C-alpha positions in Angstrom: 31.8 -33.0 -125.5 29.0 -30.7 -124.3 29.2 -32.2 -120.8 33.0 -31.6 -120.8 32.5 -28.0 -121.8 30.0 -27.4 -119.1 32.3 -28.8 -116.4 35.2 -26.8 -117.7 33.2 -23.6 -117.7 32.1 -24.3 -114.1 35.6 -24.8 -112.9 36.6 -21.5 -114.6 33.8 -19.7 -112.9 35.0 -21.0 -109.5 38.6 -19.9 -110.3 37.5 -16.4 -111.3 35.4 -15.9 -108.2 38.3 -16.9 -106.1 40.6 -14.5 -107.8 38.0 -11.6 -107.3 37.6 -12.5 -103.7 41.4 -12.5 -103.0 41.8 -9.2 -104.8 39.1 -7.6 -102.7 40.6 -9.0 -99.5 43.9 -7.3 -100.4 42.2 -4.0 -101.0 39.8 -4.0 -97.9 41.0 -5.2 -94.5 39.1 -8.1 -93.2 37.0 -7.6 -90.0 37.8 -10.3 -87.5 35.0 -11.6 -85.3 36.0 -13.0 -82.0 33.2 -15.5 -81.6 33.3 -19.3 -81.4 31.3 -19.6 -84.6 33.7 -17.2 -86.4 36.8 -19.2 -85.3 35.2 -22.4 -86.5 34.4 -20.8 -89.9 38.0 -19.6 -90.2 39.5 -23.0 -89.4 37.2 -24.9 -91.8 36.8 -23.2 -95.2 33.4 -23.4 -96.8 32.6 -25.6 -99.8 33.0 -22.8 -102.2 36.8 -22.6 -101.4 37.5 -26.2 -102.6 40.3 -26.1 -105.1 39.2 -26.9 -108.7 40.2 -30.3 -110.0 42.1 -31.1 -113.2 40.4 -32.0 -116.4 41.7 -35.6 -116.1 40.1 -35.9 -112.7 36.8 -34.6 -114.0 36.8 -37.3 -116.7 37.2 -40.2 -114.2 34.1 -42.2 -113.8 32.4 -41.9 -110.4 32.5 -44.8 -107.9 29.1 -46.3 -107.9 29.7 -48.3 -104.7 30.9 -45.3 -102.7 28.8 -44.0 -99.8 26.9 -40.9 -100.8 28.6 -37.7 -99.6 26.9 -36.1 -96.6 25.0 -33.0 -97.1 27.0 -29.8 -96.8 26.6 -28.2 -93.4 25.8 -24.5 -93.4 28.4 -22.4 -91.6 27.4 -21.0 -88.3 28.2 -17.6 -89.5 28.7 -16.1 -93.0 32.4 -15.9 -94.1 34.4 -12.8 -93.7 33.5 -10.5 -96.6 34.2 -6.9 -97.2 31.5 -4.7 -95.8 31.0 -1.0 -95.9 30.3 -0.7 -92.2 31.3 -2.9 -89.2 28.7 -5.5 -88.1 27.4 -5.4 -84.5 29.6 -7.2 -82.0 28.4 -10.0 -79.9 26.2 -13.0 -80.6 23.3 -12.5 -83.0 19.9 -12.3 -81.3 17.1 -13.5 -83.7 13.6 -14.9 -83.2 12.9 -18.6 -83.6 11.0 -18.0 -86.8 13.9 -16.2 -88.4 16.3 -19.0 -87.4 14.0 -21.6 -89.0 13.8 -19.6 -92.2 17.6 -19.2 -92.3 18.2 -22.9 -91.8 15.7 -23.8 -94.6 17.5 -21.3 -97.0 20.9 -22.7 -96.3 19.7 -26.3 -96.9 18.3 -25.4 -100.3 21.1 -23.2 -101.4 24.4 -24.2 -99.8 26.4 -21.7 -102.0 26.6 -18.0 -101.3 24.6 -15.7 -103.6 27.6 -13.9 -105.0 29.0 -17.2 -106.4 25.9 -18.2 -108.4 24.3 -16.8 -111.5 21.3 -14.5 -110.9 18.8 -17.2 -111.8 20.2 -19.4 -109.0 20.2 -16.7 -106.3 18.4 -17.5 -103.0 15.3 -15.5 -102.2 15.7 -12.6 -99.9 15.1 -13.1 -96.1 12.4 -11.1 -94.3 13.7 -8.1 -92.4 15.1 -8.6 -88.9 12.7 -7.8 -86.1 13.5 -4.8 -84.0 14.6 -6.2 -80.6 14.9 -4.1 -77.5 18.3 -3.9 -75.8 18.7 -6.6 -73.2 18.4 -5.1 -69.6 21.6 -5.4 -67.6 21.2 -7.1 -64.2 21.4 -4.8 -61.2 24.6 -4.8 -59.3 24.4 -4.9 -55.5 26.2 -2.1 -53.8 28.5 -2.8 -50.8 26.0 -1.4 -48.3 23.0 -3.2 -49.8 22.0 -6.7 -48.7 21.0 -9.2 -51.4 17.6 -9.6 -49.8 16.9 -6.0 -50.8 17.6 -6.3 -54.5 14.1 -7.4 -55.3 13.1 -3.8 -54.5 15.3 -2.7 -57.4 14.5 -5.4 -59.9 10.7 -5.4 -59.3 9.0 -2.3 -60.5 6.4 -0.9 -58.1 2.8 -0.9 -59.3 1.2 2.5 -59.7 0.1 3.7 -56.3 -3.3 5.3 -55.8 -3.1 8.8 -54.7 -4.0 9.1 -51.0 -5.9 12.2 -50.1 -4.6 13.3 -46.7 -6.9 15.3 -44.5 -5.5 18.5 -43.5 -4.9 18.5 -39.7 -5.8 21.7 -38.0 -5.4 22.7 -34.4 -8.3 22.1 -32.1 -9.9 25.1 -30.7 -9.0 25.1 -27.0 -11.7 25.2 -24.3 -12.0 28.1 -21.8 -8.9 28.5 -19.7 -8.6 27.5 -16.1 -10.3 30.1 -13.9 -12.8 31.2 -16.6 -16.3 32.0 -15.4 -18.9 30.2 -17.6 -22.5 29.1 -17.8 -23.3 25.4 -18.4 -26.5 24.1 -19.9 -27.2 20.8 -18.2 -29.8 18.7 -16.5 -30.0 19.1 -12.7 -28.2 16.1 -11.1 -27.9 14.6 -14.6 -31.6 13.7 -14.5 -33.1 13.9 -18.0 -36.6 13.9 -16.5 -36.0 17.4 -15.3 -35.8 20.4 -17.6 -32.3 21.6 -18.5 -31.1 24.9 -17.0 -28.1 27.2 -17.2 -25.9 27.1 -14.1 -22.9 29.3 -13.4 -19.6 27.5 -12.9 -15.8 28.0 -12.9 -13.3 26.0 -15.0 -11.2 24.0 -12.6 -9.0 22.0 -14.9 -8.6 21.2 -18.6 -7.6 17.7 -19.7 -6.2 17.6 -23.3 -7.0 14.7 -25.6 -4.5 11.9 -26.2 -1.7 12.5 -28.7 -2.6 12.3 -32.4 -6.3 12.4 -31.6 -8.9 15.2 -31.9 -11.4 13.9 -29.4 -11.1 12.7 -25.8 -10.5 16.0 -24.0 -12.5 17.1 -21.1 -13.2 20.2 -19.0 -13.5 19.9 -15.2 -15.8 22.5 -13.7 -17.2 23.5 -10.3 -20.7 24.8 -10.0 -21.2 27.9 -8.0 -24.5 26.8 -6.5 -23.4 23.8 -4.4 -19.7 23.3 -5.3 -20.4 20.1 -7.1 -17.9 18.8 -9.8 -18.8 17.9 -13.4 -16.9 16.9 -16.4 -17.7 18.1 -19.9 -16.3 16.5 -23.1 -14.5 18.8 -25.4 -15.2 19.7 -28.2 -18.4 17.5 -28.1 -20.1 19.5 -25.3 -18.9 22.9 -26.6 -22.5 24.0 -27.4 -23.4 23.6 -23.7 -20.8 26.1 -22.5 -21.2 29.9 -22.6 -18.2 32.0 -21.5 -19.0 34.9 -19.2 -15.5 36.0 -18.2 -12.5 34.3 -19.8 -9.1 33.9 -18.1 -5.6 33.8 -19.7 -4.2 30.6 -20.9 -0.9 29.2 -19.5 1.5 28.9 -22.5 2.6 25.4 -21.5 -0.9 24.1 -21.0 -2.1 25.8 -24.3 0.7 24.0 -26.2 -0.9 20.6 -25.2 -4.0 21.5 -27.2 -2.0 22.1 -30.3 -1.4 19.4 -32.9 2.2 20.5 -33.3 2.8 20.0 -29.6 6.0 22.0 -29.8 6.6 25.5 -28.7 9.4 27.5 -30.2 11.4 30.1 -28.4 12.0 30.4 -24.7 9.3 29.6 -22.3 8.3 32.4 -20.0 9.7 32.0 -16.4 7.3 30.6 -13.8 5.4 33.1 -11.7 6.7 33.9 -8.3 5.5 31.7 -5.4 2.2 32.8 -3.9 2.5 34.6 -0.5 0.0 34.5 2.3 -2.4 32.2 0.4 -5.5 30.9 2.1 -7.3 27.8 1.0 -11.0 27.5 0.4 -12.5 26.6 3.8 -15.5 24.7 2.3 -13.1 22.4 0.5 -10.8 22.2 3.5 -13.8 21.1 5.6 -14.6 18.3 3.1 -10.9 17.3 3.1 -10.7 17.0 6.9 -14.0 15.1 7.1 -12.8 12.6 4.6 -9.7 12.2 6.8 -12.0 11.0 9.6 -13.7 8.6 7.2 -10.2 7.3 6.2 -9.3 6.7 9.8 -12.6 4.8 10.3 -11.9 2.5 7.3 -8.2 2.1 8.3 -9.2 0.9 11.8 -11.8 -1.6 10.6 -10.0 -2.9 7.4 -6.4 -3.0 8.5 -5.9 -2.5 12.3 -8.7 -4.8 13.5 -8.6 -7.4 10.7 -11.6 -9.8 11.2 -11.5 -11.6 7.9 -13.7 -11.3 4.8 -13.3 -8.9 1.9 -13.3 -5.2 2.0 -16.4 -3.6 3.5 -17.7 -7.1 4.4 -20.3 -7.8 7.1 -17.6 -9.5 9.2 -16.0 -6.1 9.8 -19.2 -4.5 11.1 -18.1 -4.9 14.7 -14.9 -2.9 14.1 -16.8 -0.1 12.5 -19.2 0.0 15.5 -16.3 0.2 17.9 -15.0 3.3 16.0 -18.4 4.9 15.9 -18.9 4.4 19.7 -15.5 6.0 20.3 -16.5 9.0 18.1 -19.9 9.2 19.9 -18.1 9.8 23.2 -16.7 13.0 21.7 -19.7 14.2 19.6 -23.0 12.5 19.2 -23.9 12.1 15.5 -24.9 9.5 13.0 -23.2 11.2 10.0 -20.3 8.6 9.7 -22.7 5.7 9.4 -24.9 7.5 6.9 -21.8 8.1 4.6 -21.1 4.4 4.3 -22.6 4.0 0.8 -20.2 6.7 -0.6 -17.2 5.3 1.3 -18.0 1.7 0.2 -18.3 2.9 -3.5 -14.9 4.5 -3.1 -13.1 1.5 -1.4 -14.5 -1.1 -3.8 -14.5 1.0 -7.0 -11.7 1.6 -9.5 -10.3 4.5 -7.4 -9.1 2.3 -4.5 -9.5 -1.3 -5.6 -6.7 -3.6 -4.5 -3.4 -2.0 -3.6 -4.5 1.4 -4.9 -6.0 2.4 -1.6 -3.8 4.4 0.8 -5.2 4.8 4.3 -4.4 7.9 6.4 -1.2 6.5 7.8 1.2 5.8 4.9 3.0 3.1 6.9 -0.2 1.0 6.9 -0.5 1.1 3.1 -0.2 -2.2 1.2 3.3 -1.4 -0.3 4.9 0.3 2.7 3.7 -2.3 5.2 5.0 -5.0 2.9 8.4 -3.3 2.8 8.6 -2.9 6.6 7.3 -6.3 7.5 8.7 -8.6 4.7 11.3 -7.1 2.5 13.5 -5.5 5.2 13.3 -8.7 7.3 14.5 -11.2 4.7 17.1 -13.6 6.3 19.8 -13.1 3.7 19.8 -9.3 3.8 22.4 -8.9 6.5 23.3 -5.2 6.1 21.6 -1.9 5.2 23.2 -1.8 1.8 21.5 -5.0 0.7 18.2 -3.9 2.2 18.4 -0.6 0.4 19.1 -2.3 -3.0 16.3 -4.8 -2.6 13.8 -2.2 -1.4 14.5 0.0 -4.5 14.4 -3.1 -6.7 10.9 -3.7 -5.4 9.9 -0.3 -6.8 10.8 -1.4 -10.3 7.3 -3.0 -10.5 5.7 -2.3 -7.0 3.8 -5.6 -7.5 3.7 -7.8 -4.4 2.9 -11.0 -6.3 5.8 -10.5 -8.7 8.2 -9.9 -5.9 6.9 -13.0 -4.0 7.4 -15.2 -7.0 10.7 -14.0 -8.5 12.8 -12.0 -6.1 11.9 -13.1 -2.5 13.0 -16.7 -3.0 16.5 -15.4 -3.7 16.9 -14.1 -0.2 15.2 -16.8 1.9 17.1 -19.0 4.3 16.3 -22.2 2.5 17.2 -20.7 -1.0 19.2 -23.0 -3.3 22.9 -22.3 -4.0 22.0 -21.0 -7.5 19.3 -18.7 -6.1 21.5 -17.4 -3.3 24.3 -16.7 -5.7 21.9 -14.9 -8.0 20.6 -12.8 -5.1 24.1 -11.7 -4.1 24.8 -10.8 -7.7 21.7 -8.7 -7.7 23.0 -6.8 -4.7 26.5 -6.4 -5.9 26.0 -6.0 -9.7 22.3 -5.4 -10.5 22.8 -4.9 -14.3 24.7 -8.1 -14.6 22.1 -10.1 -12.6 19.3 -8.6 -14.7 21.0 -8.7 -18.1 18.9 -9.5 -21.1 18.8 -13.2 -21.7 20.1 -14.0 -18.2 18.6 -16.5 -15.8 16.6 -13.9 -13.9 15.4 -12.3 -17.1 14.1 -15.6 -18.3 12.1 -16.0 -15.1 10.5 -12.7 -15.8 9.6 -13.8 -19.3 8.1 -17.1 -18.1 6.2 -15.2 -15.4 4.7 -12.9 -18.1 3.8 -15.9 -20.3 1.6 -17.2 -17.4 -0.6 -14.2 -17.8 0.7 -12.3 -14.8 1.0 -8.5 -14.7 4.4 -6.9 -14.3 3.6 -3.5 -12.8 1.2 -2.2 -10.2 -1.9 -0.2 -11.1 -1.3 2.3 -8.4 0.5 4.6 -10.7 1.4 4.7 -14.4 4.8 3.9 -15.9 5.9 5.4 -19.2 7.8 2.9 -21.3 9.5 4.2 -24.4 8.1 3.7 -27.9 8.2 0.1 -29.0 8.3 -1.4 -25.5 5.3 -3.6 -26.0 4.8 -7.4 -25.9 8.1 -9.2 -25.0 9.9 -5.8 -25.1 7.8 -4.7 -22.1 9.3 -7.5 -20.1 12.8 -6.3 -20.9 11.7 -2.7 -20.0 10.6 -3.8 -16.5 13.8 -5.9 -16.0 15.9 -2.9 -17.0 13.8 -0.6 -14.8 14.4 -2.9 -11.9 18.1 -3.0 -12.4 18.3 0.8 -12.7 16.3 1.3 -9.5 18.4 -1.3 -7.7 21.5 0.7 -8.7 19.8 3.8 -7.5 19.4 2.1 -4.1 23.1 1.7 -3.9 23.7 5.4 -4.6 21.0 6.4 -2.0 22.6 4.3 0.6 26.0 5.9 -0.1 24.3 9.4 0.1 22.7 8.7 3.4 25.9 7.2 4.8 27.7 10.3 3.9 25.1 12.6 5.4 24.2 10.7 8.6 27.5 9.1 9.4 29.2 5.8 8.8 28.0 4.3 12.1 24.4 5.3 11.7 23.3 2.1 10.0 25.1 -0.1 12.5 24.4 1.6 15.8 21.6 4.0 14.9 23.5 7.0 16.3 23.9 10.2 14.2 27.2 11.8 13.6 27.9 15.1 15.2 27.9 16.9 11.8 25.0 14.9 10.4 22.6 16.6 8.0 19.0 15.7 9.0 15.6 17.1 8.5 14.5 19.3 5.6 18.1 20.0 4.5 18.7 16.3 3.9 15.3 16.0 2.2 16.1 18.7 -0.4 19.4 17.2 -1.3 18.0 13.6 -1.5 15.1 14.8 -3.6 17.5 16.4 -6.1 19.4 13.1 -6.3 16.3 11.1 -7.0 14.9 13.5 -9.6 18.2 13.2 -11.6 17.4 9.5 -12.2 15.7 8.7 -15.5 11.9 8.0 -15.1 11.8 9.4 -11.6 9.4 12.4 -11.5 7.6 14.1 -8.6 5.4 11.1 -7.8 8.2 8.5 -7.8 10.4 10.9 -5.8 7.7 11.3 -3.2 7.3 7.5 -3.0 11.1 6.9 -2.5 11.2 9.7 0.1 8.3 8.2 2.1 9.9 4.7 2.0 13.2 6.1 3.2 11.6 8.1 6.0 9.7 5.1 7.3 12.9 3.0 7.2 15.0 5.6 9.0 12.7 7.7 11.2 15.7 9.0 13.2 16.7 11.2 10.3 13.4 13.1 10.5 13.4 13.3 6.7 9.8 14.4 6.2 8.9 16.0 9.5 8.8 19.5 8.1 7.8 19.1 4.5 7.4 16.5 1.7 7.6 16.3 -2.1 4.2 16.6 -3.8 3.2 14.2 -6.5 1.0 14.9 -9.5 -2.1 13.5 -7.8 -1.9 15.8 -4.9 -1.2 18.8 -7.2 -4.6 18.3 -8.8 -6.2 18.6 -5.3 -4.8 22.1 -5.1 -7.2 23.0 -8.0 -10.0 22.8 -5.4 -8.2 24.2 -2.4 -6.6 27.2 -4.1 -8.8 28.1 -7.1 -7.7 31.7 -7.0 -4.0 30.8 -7.5 -2.8 30.8 -11.1 -2.7 27.3 -12.6 1.0 27.6 -13.6 1.9 28.8 -10.1 0.1 25.8 -8.5 2.2 23.4 -10.6 5.5 25.2 -10.2 5.2 25.9 -6.4 3.3 22.8 -5.2 5.6 22.4 -2.2 4.9 25.9 -1.1 1.2 25.3 -1.2 1.6 22.1 0.9 3.5 24.0 3.5 0.9 26.7 3.6 -1.9 24.1 3.9 0.0 22.4 6.8 0.5 25.7 8.6 -3.2 26.7 8.1 -4.5 23.3 9.4 -3.1 23.7 12.9 -4.6 22.2 16.0 -7.0 25.1 16.4 -8.3 24.9 12.8 -8.6 21.1 13.0 -10.7 21.3 16.2 -12.9 23.9 14.6 -13.4 22.0 11.3 -13.7 18.5 12.9 -13.3 18.1 16.7 -13.2 14.3 16.4 -10.2 14.1 14.2 -7.3 14.6 16.7 -8.7 12.2 19.4 -9.3 9.5 16.8 -5.8 10.0 15.4 -4.5 9.1 18.9 -7.0 6.2 19.2 -6.2 4.5 15.8 -2.4 5.3 16.0 -2.1 3.6 19.4 -3.9 0.5 18.2 -1.7 0.3 15.0 1.5 0.7 16.8 0.5 -2.0 19.3 -0.3 -4.5 16.6 2.5 -3.9 14.0 5.3 -2.9 16.3 5.9 0.5 14.7 7.1 3.7 16.4 5.3 7.1 16.7 7.5 8.6 14.0 6.0 6.0 11.6 2.4 6.1 12.8 1.9 9.6 14.2 -0.8 10.9 16.5 -0.9 14.2 14.6 -1.2 15.5 11.1 2.2 15.1 9.4 3.2 16.6 6.0 3.8 13.2 4.3 0.5 11.7 5.6 -1.4 14.9 4.5 0.3 14.8 1.1 -0.8 11.2 0.4 -4.2 12.0 1.8 -4.6 14.8 -0.8 -4.3 12.4 -3.6 -7.0 10.1 -2.1 -9.3 13.0 -1.4 -9.0 14.2 -4.9 -10.2 10.8 -6.3 -13.1 10.7 -3.8 -14.0 14.3 -4.5 -14.1 14.0 -8.3 -15.3 10.4 -8.8 -17.6 9.6 -5.9 -18.8 12.6 -3.8 -19.0 15.3 -6.5 -21.7 17.3 -4.6 -19.8 17.3 -1.2 -22.6 15.5 0.5 -20.3 14.1 3.2 -19.7 16.7 5.9 -19.8 17.0 9.6 -23.3 16.7 11.2 -25.0 15.9 7.9 -27.0 12.6 8.2 -27.6 11.4 4.6 -30.6 9.4 3.5 -29.4 6.1 2.2 -31.5 6.5 -1.0 -30.0 9.9 -1.5 -26.5 8.6 -1.0 -27.0 5.8 -3.4 -28.5 8.1 -6.0 -25.5 10.4 -5.7 -23.1 7.4 -6.3 -25.1 6.3 -9.3 -25.1 9.9 -10.7 -21.3 10.1 -10.4 -20.9 6.8 -12.3 -23.2 7.8 -15.2 -21.9 9.7 -18.2 -23.1 13.2 -18.4 -26.2 13.8 -20.6 -26.0 16.8 -22.9 -29.2 18.8 -23.5 -27.9 19.6 -27.0 -28.8 16.1 -28.1 -25.3 14.6 -28.3 -25.6 12.2 -25.5 
């Protein structure tokens, strides 16, 4: 009876709990959870919702042979119960320790706490840990690549603060034309006591970009006219300004770190009128011309084997000296050999850098006349002009012999011949990036060969290094080849259509200086063609077509010849020397007439006729190409060579007419020019 009463009371308790729950559900709306676990709990009611059995069923004896009932499974989520506030949506995020404790609690107490007496209630769970909100993955924007998302997801480590040094403008040296005093050792000999010597600033060379060192000041001493170079600002303590000159605004901007000048630049000064050159420098210039003729005769005209200045050429030098002795007896030419040999074998004229007095006998111009213009597959002047200008893309003879000359030989393959014709007709297509000819340039560079001559500098754009430098040279060659087509059309329009076939000028042909001015403007309009390149193209065109008399009256002046005017015209303003260099060349040509040449060096004009006749006889050139007189284009090129000889070899002007040098003295002067200047202030 007691057992029956307990079972009955238990069923009553279940029925009352169910009634209370149903009443609460009618009063409070049930919050539905749209989760897989909630749907499962809804479809499968928990154990506490089993309907109570009748009293007769409770009295039935249990089946002893039946399989024990499986343990009640805890629901994945608690049942829907009335709550005061809505639970958080989404799956529950708990720690592994909390999940283990909850599983143990459900196993021990399968019923919910509100269905049991207080003494059977389950112990309270520990509080939920505070979890941070889960970080949402970054979404890639349309313009962002997936390879760049790591920069968004990965936080950057803290960067160390970089202390940047404040860049200030360098103090410029004394301006060109300033009178100064220089504290230095005589002849750069430290065994002698240092003294102060008066000098004049000839030229200022700014340091390279983004650097604060490397500038230099070129000066001329008043005592003997010798040249010296002082590093700036390292040798600033050795300079004392006596009378300062005004800076040119454009030149002063090169010494500023900003390297930009705002506002309008002042107009160039007017061209100088009735200017006279320094006769001491002019005498040194003319004497060096005689030395150039002597080397040209022995090294080029009378080629007797061996290297430059070798003993095998001694006979040719002696023949020239005997011819000079028939005019004026002197041993000055032979005594200057140590200085001339240092010039010809040194970095100033090594290899194809040397230009003799006659431009037509230079390495590049002679190669154009003897080889390029005589290639078998170049049948007309248009093709010759295109290939001649294409050679100037690198001006390297070995490169042309390896890559371009085989395209125009008589025994060229069909593929090479077709590529050569494509280069003449469509240069950009023949030299396109990735094409057959471009791949030959790349293979040539991989063999360690150079792609450009060292005679002058090219200025590739930023980033054109390594393999990109190859593509820069290829593109430069294509642009110059196309320039050759335009120059041919320009000359055909100015000289007449029949000029290139019959050599006869049209009645209304434009020749001489008028043609030169127009052609020079066309050349300067091309990208990467400055004064030096324009002068080079004009000289090649004049030598190819001497009937046009292109450079008989004047010539374009390159940058190297402009620096020679610093010595010849020191009293002319530096900005005027740069802006009106052609005017100064014309003034120098007019001043060095036959009378002045005979007064400065009586042997020059007879030796011009002697060497010119021998050169024309050997190379088959005409008198317009190898002249017997001083021409403007030969003088212009000679100015550049003289400037190198004056500043790098004979700084003290030891070579002059009638001055027989002691060999020891000459060798000491060469060694002094090669040594770095020693500063008395203790820097060097």
